[in-house]
C-alpha positions as CSV (number, residue, x, y, z in Angstrom):
1,X,0.0,0.0,0.0
2,X,1.4,3.4,-0.9
3,X,2.4,5.8,1.9
4,X,-0.6,8.1,2.4
5,X,-0.1,10.9,4.9
6,X,-2.3,10.7,8.0
7,X,-3.8,14.2,7.6
8,X,-5.1,13.3,4.2
9,X,-6.7,10.1,5.5
10,X,-8.4,12.2,8.3
11,X,-9.5,14.8,5.8
12,X,-11.1,12.1,3.6
13,X,-12.7,10.5,6.6
14,X,-14.2,13.8,7.6
15,X,-15.6,14.4,4.1
16,X,-17.1,10.9,3.9
17,X,-18.8,11.6,7.3
18,X,-20.1,14.9,5.9
19,X,-21.5,12.9,2.9
20,X,-23.2,10.5,5.3
21,X,-24.7,13.4,7.3
22,X,-26.0,15.0,4.1
23,X,-27.6,11.7,3.2
24,X,-29.4,11.6,6.5
25,X,-30.6,15.2,6.1
26,X,-32.0,14.4,2.6
27,X,-33.7,11.3,3.9
28,X,-35.4,13.3,6.8
29,X,-36.5,15.9,4.3
30,X,-38.0,13.2,2.0
31,X,-39.8,11.6,4.9
32,X,-41.3,15.0,6.0
33,X,-42.6,15.6,2.5
34,X,-44.2,12.2,2.3
35,X,-45.8,12.7,5.7
36,X,-46.9,16.1,4.3
37,X,-48.8,14.3,1.5
38,X,-50.7,12.2,4.1
39,X,-51.6,15.3,6.2
40,X,-52.7,17.2,3.1
41,X,-55.8,15.0,3.1
42,X,-56.9,16.7,6.3
43,X,-56.5,20.3,5.1
44,X,-59.8,20.4,3.3
45,X,-61.7,18.9,6.3
46,X,-60.0,21.3,8.7
47,X,-60.8,24.3,6.5
48,X,-64.4,23.2,6.1
49,X,-64.8,23.0,9.9
50,X,-63.2,26.4,10.4
51,X,-59.8,25.2,11.6
52,X,-56.5,26.3,10.0
53,X,-54.4,24.0,12.1
54,X,-53.7,21.4,9.4
55,X,-53.2,24.0,6.7
56,X,-50.4,25.7,8.7
57,X,-49.0,22.3,9.7
58,X,-48.8,21.2,6.1
59,X,-47.2,24.5,5.0
60,X,-44.6,24.4,7.8
61,X,-43.7,20.8,7.2
62,X,-43.4,21.3,3.5
63,X,-41.1,24.3,3.9
64,X,-39.0,22.4,6.4
65,X,-38.9,19.3,4.1
66,X,-37.8,21.3,1.1
67,X,-35.2,23.3,3.2
68,X,-33.7,20.0,4.4
69,X,-33.6,18.6,0.9
70,X,-31.8,21.8,-0.3
71,X,-29.4,21.9,2.6
72,X,-28.6,18.2,2.3
73,X,-28.0,18.4,-1.4
74,X,-25.7,21.4,-1.0
75,X,-23.8,19.7,1.7
76,X,-23.4,16.5,-0.2
77,X,-22.3,18.3,-3.4
78,X,-19.7,20.3,-1.5
79,X,-18.3,17.1,0.1
80,X,-18.3,15.3,-3.3
81,X,-16.4,18.3,-4.9
82,X,-13.8,18.4,-2.2
83,X,-13.3,14.6,-2.3
84,X,-12.8,14.8,-6.1
85,X,-10.1,17.4,-5.5
86,X,-8.3,15.1,-3.1
87,X,-8.4,12.0,-5.2
88,X,-5.4,11.5,-7.4
89,X,-5.8,12.0,-11.1
90,X,-5.9,8.9,-13.2
91,X,-3.3,10.0,-15.6
92,X,-0.6,10.9,-13.1
93,X,0.8,7.4,-12.9
94,X,0.9,6.9,-16.6
95,X,4.4,6.4,-18.1
96,X,5.3,8.8,-20.9
97,X,6.3,6.0,-23.4
98,X,3.4,3.8,-24.6
99,X,5.7,0.9,-25.4
100,X,7.0,0.9,-21.8
101,X,3.4,1.0,-20.5
102,X,2.6,-2.1,-22.7
103,X,5.7,-3.9,-21.5
104,X,4.9,-3.4,-17.9
105,X,1.3,-4.3,-18.3
106,X,2.1,-7.7,-19.7
């Protein structure tokens, strides 16, 4: 295994953890939006009876769900971008002479 500096490993681990946290945030946002669809059935009945409780609940839950989706997506894309910057480029290890590459490959 090539020698990889410890700070780089720690940085990659932190970015992978950030990706995981972003995935959790996105999942919570999706669950809130699905629950919002279920609660939307009660909005009409609530408005018909004179209550605005379900209307405001659905609006607040929808805003929170979309906010979590946006924040999670932004957090995940930032972690992906920084991980891509850290990863070594594929072409760095290529040898300049194609014949030498072929010889070493066989």
